[in-house]
N, C-alpha and C positions, 0 to 999 in steps of 0.2 A: 065494066065492073071489076075485072081483074086488077086493073091499075089501082082501084080504090082499096083493094085488099092488101096490096103491097105497101101502101103508104103508112099504115099504122106500124108495121114491122120496121120499116126504115126509120120512122120517127122515134120509135122506142130505142132502136140501136144507136141513133144519133144522140139521144138524151143520155144514154149510158156512157157513151164516149165523152161527152161534154162534162158530165158529172164527175167522171174519173179525173179529167184534166183540171177541174176546179177544186178538187179535194185538196186539203192542206194537211200536212203532217206536223204535229207539234213535237219538237225535240228540245232537249236540253243542250245548251251551248257548251259541248264538250268535244274538244278535238283530241281523239285518242292519240297517244304517243305511238310512233312507228315501232313495230315489234322489237327490233334489235337496238333501238335508240337508248333504252334504259341500260343495256349492257355495255354500250360503247360511250355514249355521250355523257351519261350521268357521272361515271367515275372521272371524266375529264373536268367536269364542273367542280367536283370535290377537289381535284388537284389544283385548279386555278384558285378556288376559294381558300384552301389551306396555305398556298404560297402567298396569297395576298394577306392573309392573317399574320403570317410570320414576318412580313415586311411592312406591316401597318398600312397597306394600300386600301384605305377605307372605301374609296370609290369603286374599286373592283369588287370588293366584298359586297357592297350595297347593290351593285349591278347584278350580282349572282344570287342575291337573297330576296325572296319574295313569295308570292302565292300564284294561284291560277290567273289572277288579274294582272300580274306583272311584278317587276322589281320594286323594292321599297324606294329605290333611288328616284323613280318616276312618280311615286305615290305619296310619300311622307315628307315632312319638313326636313330639309337638309341638315340643320343643326342637330335635330333629334337622331336622325339616321347616323350621323358621324359619332355621336355619343354611344349609340347602341353597337355600332360596328367596332368602335374602339374597345368597348367592354368585352365583346366577343373575341376580338383579336388577343386581348390580354389573357383570356382563359384558354384559347386554342393554340397559343404559341407552343410549338412542339419541336422535338429533335428529329423525328422521322415518323412516317406513317406508311401503312399499306392497307389495301382493300382486303378485308377479312372475308366478307361474303355480301350477298345481296338477296333480297327477298321481296315478294309482293306486299302491297299494303291492302289488306282485306277491305273490300268495298270501294276501292279506288284503283283497281288493277290497271285500268286504261289510262290513268293520269298521274300516278305516283309510284315511287319505288323507295325502298329503304336500303341504304348502303351502310353496312357495318364496317367502320374504319378502326383498325388497330393503330393507336397513336402512342408514341413513346415520349415520355416526359422524364428526362434523366434516366433513372433506373426503373421507373414504373412504366408498365405497358397497359393501356386501357382500351377496351373496345367501346367505341362511341357510335351509336346509331344516328344516321343522318337521313331525314326524309326529304326526298327531292320530288318536285311536282313539275308536270309538263304544262307550261303556261299557254294561254290563249295565243300568244305570239309565236308559239312553236319552239320554245327554248326550255331547257331544264333549269330550274332554280332550286336552291337550297331553301326549304320551307321550315324545317325544324331540326334542331340539334339537341340531343339529350345531354346538355352540358353538366347536369347533376352527376353524371358518371365520372366527370373530371373533378368537379368541385367537391363532391362527396368523398372522393378518394384522397384529397390533399390533407 
């Protein structure tokens, strides 16, 4: 009779273990950026992007511009991307630049950062915010540039 008393306890314990193993957790497909990545890698992306803009290297610009899903180069029509990058390059052509500051993007702290870039155009110096996003592929991409800071100042 004692063995019969132990069976229900063992069965309940086994069911609890199996239930825990079968449980699934629903999560959003967000790969958080490594903690120091925004401080180191994001400014390097800005540097590459602005060098490409000054030299009309539209392919490099397109490779570095996109969203969480990836670069526009891999997503959009090549002809349209070329036109967009050419337009951006003509606006972003600068004499020099420096990173003024960086800050979090509220609600997107694990996936985006804002880099404020002080850009010099002749005698004018303008701080332009760039939003960079950490893509699903694990790279930083320029997602948004507040070009109205430049075009509104001209």
